[in-house]
C-alpha positions as CSV (number, residue, x, y, z in Angstrom):
1,M,0.1,0.0,-0.1
2,G,1.1,3.6,-1.0
3,L,1.0,6.7,1.1
4,D,-0.9,9.6,0.5
5,A,-1.4,12.8,2.6
6,Q,-3.0,16.0,3.2
7,V,-2.2,19.2,5.0
8,I,-5.3,20.8,6.7
9,G,-5.7,24.1,7.9
10,I,-7.9,25.1,10.9
11,G,-8.8,28.5,12.1
12,P,-11.1,31.6,12.1
13,F,-13.1,32.5,9.4
14,S,-13.2,35.8,8.0
15,Q,-14.2,37.1,4.3
16,D,-10.5,37.9,3.8
17,I,-9.8,33.9,3.7
18,A,-13.0,32.9,1.9
19,E,-11.4,32.5,-1.4
20,S,-8.5,30.2,0.2
21,L,-10.9,27.7,1.5
22,E,-11.6,24.6,-0.5
23,Y,-15.1,25.0,-1.1
24,G,-14.9,28.6,-2.3
25,A,-16.2,31.9,-1.0
26,Q,-19.9,31.3,-1.9
27,R,-20.0,28.1,0.2
28,Y,-19.0,30.3,3.1
29,A,-21.4,33.1,2.7
30,E,-23.4,32.4,5.8
31,V,-20.5,31.6,8.0
32,E,-20.2,34.3,11.0
33,P,-16.8,35.8,11.2
34,G,-14.5,34.1,13.9
35,A,-16.3,30.7,13.4
36,T,-13.8,27.8,13.3
37,V,-13.5,26.5,9.7
38,V,-11.5,23.3,8.5
39,T,-9.9,23.3,5.1
40,T,-7.6,20.9,3.1
41,V,-4.6,23.1,1.8
42,F,-2.4,20.5,0.1
43,L,-3.0,17.1,-1.3
44,A,-0.4,14.3,-2.0
45,A,-1.4,11.5,-4.0
46,T,1.8,9.4,-4.3
47,S,4.3,8.1,-1.5
48,G,7.0,10.5,-3.1
49,E,4.8,13.5,-3.1
50,S,3.6,12.6,0.6
51,H,7.2,12.5,1.9
52,D,8.2,15.8,0.0
53,L,5.2,17.5,1.3
54,A,6.2,16.5,5.0
55,E,9.7,17.4,4.4
56,A,8.7,21.0,3.2
57,F,7.4,21.3,6.7
58,G,10.3,19.9,8.3
59,V,8.9,16.9,9.5
60,G,8.8,13.1,8.5
61,A,5.8,11.6,6.9
62,F,5.4,9.1,9.9
63,E,6.8,11.3,12.6
64,M,3.5,11.0,14.4
65,G,4.2,13.5,17.3
66,K,5.2,16.4,15.0
67,H,2.2,16.6,12.7
68,H,1.0,19.9,14.0
69,L,3.1,21.9,11.6
70,D,5.2,25.0,12.3
71,A,4.0,27.2,9.6
72,Q,6.7,29.8,10.0
73,K,9.4,27.1,9.2
74,V,7.9,25.9,5.8
75,S,10.2,25.7,2.8
76,I,8.5,27.7,0.1
77,E,10.9,26.6,-2.4
78,K,10.2,22.8,-1.5
79,L,6.4,23.4,-1.8
80,R,7.0,25.1,-5.2
81,S,8.8,22.0,-6.4
82,L,5.5,20.1,-5.8
83,G,3.8,22.3,-8.3
84,D,0.9,23.7,-6.3
85,E,1.1,27.7,-6.7
86,R,-2.6,28.2,-6.0
87,G,-2.0,26.0,-2.7
88,I,0.9,28.0,-1.7
89,A,-1.2,31.3,-2.2
90,D,-3.9,29.9,-0.1
91,F,-1.3,28.5,2.4
92,L,0.2,31.9,2.8
93,N,-3.1,33.8,3.3
94,L,-4.4,31.4,5.7
95,R,-1.2,31.4,7.8
96,D,-1.2,35.3,7.7
97,H,-4.8,35.0,9.3
98,G,-3.9,32.8,12.1
99,F,-4.7,29.2,11.0
100,E,-2.8,26.2,12.3
101,F,-1.8,23.3,10.0
102,Y,-1.7,19.5,10.4
103,Y,0.0,16.8,8.2
104,L,-2.4,14.0,7.9
105,P,-0.7,10.7,6.3
106,N,-2.7,7.9,4.9
107,G,-0.8,4.7,4.4
């Protein structure tokens, strides 16, 4: 069995981050400012991508005690190598608005 993974973000809703959420701004039209929302920020479909995604955040894919990510220590260059510029822009917006991030492996 291979490995796939995702990075999720959890944080307070505001209209400033609505376009960075996975379902688009329209789905969040009735959400109150400050309400906690959860969104997928990055998806990795292969084992290699999953390990690279973890590495971009300075953790191992199966380093279970370190999956609450330090968003300030991310390697944007490493994320760019994964080819998801929209995800990077969304991540930076969410990070700047107080979101916390978690790496979730599935393998």
